[in-house]
Steps between C-alpha positions, in 0.01 A plus 500: 500500500638843409570770757193702397274201545667420834438854620136482396454172676660634817278807489193282454598284797516805727161633388169402657253299295272801469784732397611252236144452370442878481827556316433227246150636435653821362686321220373434150473132394829495307706645785315280749597186306868606495501577868331174595769309316763670712314491831338162528505139397410403149191278503391314186147359486433241229129499421256791498181324589282609793733350762817626330349847494404465868868432579598822321239717673576359844876541460451861392273563796757364746818642347539809287860415413468174306569482129242262355502341155205296373540241223173421326433282196143625457453824313230624736524669838443274801133411483234334710473139380208439738289728282627366168155385388365857543720589202211419266296784653744763375791326315736754650814371679531835678183424694672194650829681564646522850780731391643686201830593342440855621467382859828310466680805361363722775623257764841435349417141400673377184303275267673243283272338241607148412529143625747422776700209353786444746604583856871497585495489879877525529514817291160614633362574153188419300508459122189631324396412146370830363365408158810309390751722680637404841513757776684422825359649821699502825347457844583506868173327589290297256127440539341229286127557449463298181162356599345196335427361158193313387519123530411285201369160608655197323228462237585351157520775239469784754753769409512876471644441154154389386302789353202565726660375825572765763574551866340774709766694683588836345354789302684367195320167545168686498583684177583169331182337630296799377636466148433125482149557633414702190515178300357267765156408625580239763759502778614247757668590829706240686482574871214585734703673770559872543717532191278283282183686591669832428597360159143380446377851568734628229355253247146581612560875468622440146164347414620142460307185582714388792553166676695473827681173579603413857664176608368525859138420593414869535621850414764680707597188695784680683268763648148353505330186622277285280172681576649845444663384179169362370315824575771696324467264204123546482536879493766482230289262290206738533707751301520254212842347561546125513685338792635147508656374825678175572644518150813344354646685201620237253644709220494804272391462138630727226455583133654731241391810695606369838271379775179323401395324821575361845450132573380418853368220716210580734289252696669213318410636155739645244404797285665773297403861566517716189706813561742726318616679815638333812614683815700309759442624853592187691749653742843660514857408582782727633715661233825365643716462190715801590542371855598154378763639264634711786551203729247615761349234726141420412211394721351153504212615278709736292571866548797662675552387858487806729502564874266711713666817364438390138876464455628212288633199691795496257615860462456778756482757220214331316138527613173364363134595542162401365423188301871417458575502876501161675475580871738269689502279192127435518199674353515757218193715556309567177299799625588868505428566870785278632729661243421847629572386856831351385591826323444691825720261697774502237504881502523501881810282503674648196476851645552407867724205595350507849142456378300239689215436258458139388303324233333202664162438340280641227141608482362304207156655519357579159204702384422534134219552255516203265273524195280740692485282813651627826710228665705516819701260711661616826691349790680594818814316384628308200394176675146574386609417145810281540325270747180529295297611800259663255387155382560294817220334690441292809678556828785709356292814465151644549342646189184702444350527151233720348403434139249660265544331164224702333671829592848357444613589853717275715654562842714260698677581826751257649570496875715306743320189627387680816365795299712759682711621205427573135756330277376637170218492251369496145264757346336481157255753358511738799843595638400818683600348836847401379699767688337465845495119477866494399576719801315259730695203357825665607384544861535244776124466561157605369469802725193381685283382210417142417572324168127511417482873573806564285339301218188714536705815448545610859855628541697519828481835667797702379577862573490619140464866597145510372596467134292183450788290367507248788879533489746603766794728429740212437265295285580497130279688259719402203622141517701523178739755651433422869380854569331543843209734554696751705748557215218586258321717756822692572551555127148641470559730796818627330321588177434183298132573432438271202555133422775592254681709760471218755651262243797729450561541874440147624473263197161391639274414207778457242489119514174322428305813592226324697577694818343789309257320270350265760689587817510750785705779346202716386340505846837576660558791262147638544516484881850649527424790267187584697687471830763738364236739370617476142241543226599295200337325209129508427363553851587444867334161527673376182822704468612335176488597132197414288709248304624330818148473641370354175784245483446398864124472451549267202751285690270462800172502306366798692185652353389783730629794702431322830702198385787724389523674834458182702770305315742774397443822684451681827131465598513773766559763232217386272277784378216532252712743296747218432261347247508822301879510517516146366296609200433235238728248670214354703301452181795328333572253777128430514512402132359820351679625184688826551302675231156404629284809548703708254374597156704437186702821532555443869634150434737632234640759741545249782655250260761752388611555860525127562696441180752766599556328837528161330757616245697677772511179701564251219724695256306337217469812279646342183277195482184707552602740222572204273165340584304810405708559189446144377127520571468820294767426238281258304305790343448499123354827371377332181246294693185634662332222700563506875726212593611429145675838484692431822606783725459570870215268590643263765515207258857415600368306800350239268691197372520599131695812605693410814637182342672684214879504504529877539287481816718243675516586870208742496274252677685617811380857437144378445512317835642807672191697406225244563454601869446862393228393259329309783512808724379740230252305285366808319843558345556307177808287443591732212494803730683310773788406268534848353478674837764266645737597220436873535557480875818296447640755255427795728630314808829431317545874440341518156229736375147511634280372220163666437298180516133447454311194620182308437637244255282199424646153541526231238248246623692183418760324284286555191565874534876449451634598158590211272853365530585568136326837471767735628794465270729316743298189580601354836683811616166654603525779244792660683849579369754221472826564685710341225441347154447127461751246367416600143588865570139615489277633775155359569333749268734407215719811523873453453609794716400612850384850406253370242383239747429760770309715256294202380398424856444850634350654186242220519409641844483857372832635630752714312881504531494731800262271687713195416816654649318641804336169585830315448642720772297299749793257492662743741333281763489123494719214386498191279527137612618197311191311617263768369646612171806293421678817382753499785706236678410641843211331677322491832705515817814657638738262325355595160491874564718774357652766733195723466241231575646318798445572866857430606742648565379849404130468557398632156287647365415835650136606495389849414485582872858385549406181681614151405239291326646212304207268560571166333857525365604390154470589135663779306391863497521777242603755764698499824203608714211299358253602770546868424308650208720764335672554166805279566389274214592779256846570644832415326600287798222266387460526123872504418499139630829530685353347816468126437274469804226713343250366248475648149312321222432556131168663585686744726795557269290621206354782707823701487608377155187547291467866397125512562541378857834666580367856528274403788758270662754783519235745619416275791871452577533869572150583620340269756198730528432453128527124540259501793252719309504288186501172692195603706316596181592177321423281800159662545428412137625144550283452809182622329516362147267212430318562828131571543407730787194521720406779527615569147707803609670295771570585865783715632635511855 
């Protein structure tokens, strides 16, 4: 170490922790990283999953001086795997993210993207394969958080090399499954445990006919007993999925396109299930290859053998946490909660050699929503599961069971034989009592109630401070992160007045989320805010946002104000005025459409506000603009009959339109807007699509378009224009990006300029309108799966620098915020969520940036003399572009439409 570094280290040693923390807080990220290298030990964390990220955050919280490097082979920020199946609700990796590249930079954490391929313990280095190049990273302390990999059972023909066979583990897996699902109708899932049921939900959400195969006699055999498993099965089958238990998988059958079926034996009979998509969710195994190559001692069941500090039994400078850590050579815990506990203990010992914390046991309690069914299993110790107390009978335990098969509700509580202590329990259908029952299971007795009273819902008397949670200060509200009630209450008292702020301060709610969705956190927040005299949210009795209240009401199936206050809020503050403050929310949770009671104009106005909020939340501006454009772009001015002439009439939602090649991917946009149509039934689909586009353009910073509404809808598929009637056949009457193999475009033209004129003149546009409308490419991107014009496809690994979320967090929205949404594809501009005139700039059209898209149909706009005058005008004058675009888009959105009233409606 040089003399300067030695002086810095000596100065740091003489400073107090607070003085050091305050001094470091004044530095910018770059200087902070340099200083940390000189001041503290160099920690390398391999793996940036939830537990790996927990190690980083806990080390930073306990020591401001450490230099931390994270090696990650995934291209996404650390994300919540527990909520992986929720991806289909938004298809945005950022909504699963637990961190970001920006957070790492701000905290002096270095990210290395690549696969750790070798550890040299003697040299204390890690080799990382970074896309074919090897980078060597040095460490003082090494933390292995490499997690698990999916296990493939030994089934003949079962291989990930077979097209159509997948595992369910990562966001990349989901993207691959999504693509295969486009060409599949039937799916099979191997595994009826937690992982398998999550995979089944993915197949179900993709609209596939799905069959679940489980070798055990019932679903979730590690967490549930036979009766609970059967009730869960009945509820899943009621959704339309098929479940086969006690199954032996005999083989996988294939054809020229990959998977064709799965051969099984059930109840002594062999059969072959037809399927072109198979997801294996049969369990996981520790990812220990790196440890094996490094000569680290492994546990009896795999994983790296560690002691109570999470330090390797082989090397005092190597640590392991999470699914790779074999505690004392025994169990590798495959749940996030034990991993978070291990991360805390590791951080204690790495930052303080005198730390006394020890890892001894793990809380394996789980609470999840599986295919819409709430399921929970809890215990006072791991014996509840390892000794199978949850399914024991006879003299070993006392069990109490309540079962309502019609309602799909099951409750089982397991006690010691004398009934004095709760060992654990199983809940299906209703898990609202999970937190207080879990707390009771960790106590030495039942607190004065009998087993029958506890079964009936009577909880032991606990001083909960009047908040109605039935929890003491030290009882856990969040089991995932082991967060006690007093920690959350203190955070609220210090200013964390929303669920998001509580998450940031305490991590409570960032795991499975049920401590908010079905648990005690809302009542705790409501009571504490009222006790503090803070007015927040909608009203005193329910001090949450409208969106939070609506989400909680849906999760708990609450239908009235009284139910909301009783289950979520602070009853003492209830007032009649609260119902007014809640507005239409009470109608919505009661099943009443948002637009009910409003006339046509009123529904249009309310819809516009909702669409703005939706676009702001989802960053889906480009697909909504494309949807409206493709609905209107079928117009042929030479035809007069409604429907036959095309235009903005909502016909794109019908199969003859949506199935055309140019409309690939737009079914997602149609689905986005269906809930709005249900809420505002007086608004036509045609108006809905065109309004969504206008809102998206304005939200992205583009011009406000003078729209009029009242469009009539095409009534059915027969109102779609004929496939051969628009000059470009199966390209929906829209411009081709490039000519075909014979050098000709779909209309027969041999050059792009003529092709554009053929298409747009047919719609009634002139050269100015063609160039202005083409400028809409300033937002949006192209995908290999949608158009085939680019090599970049869905997902981070297929993205270009401007369409990926890591490491820069592109793109930038008009408001300056990050909004990448689903990463992938290739964009025309560097900020494809910002509507401006970048499309017309030399940095784009000179084609010097290989990461920007520029096609024949773009190129001709600045080469053809008729187009060029407008292209160059818009390059220098954004106001002119906005003016002409708004005029041309208004024409596009109205042509071919019929209005009622004839003059239309304006807002």
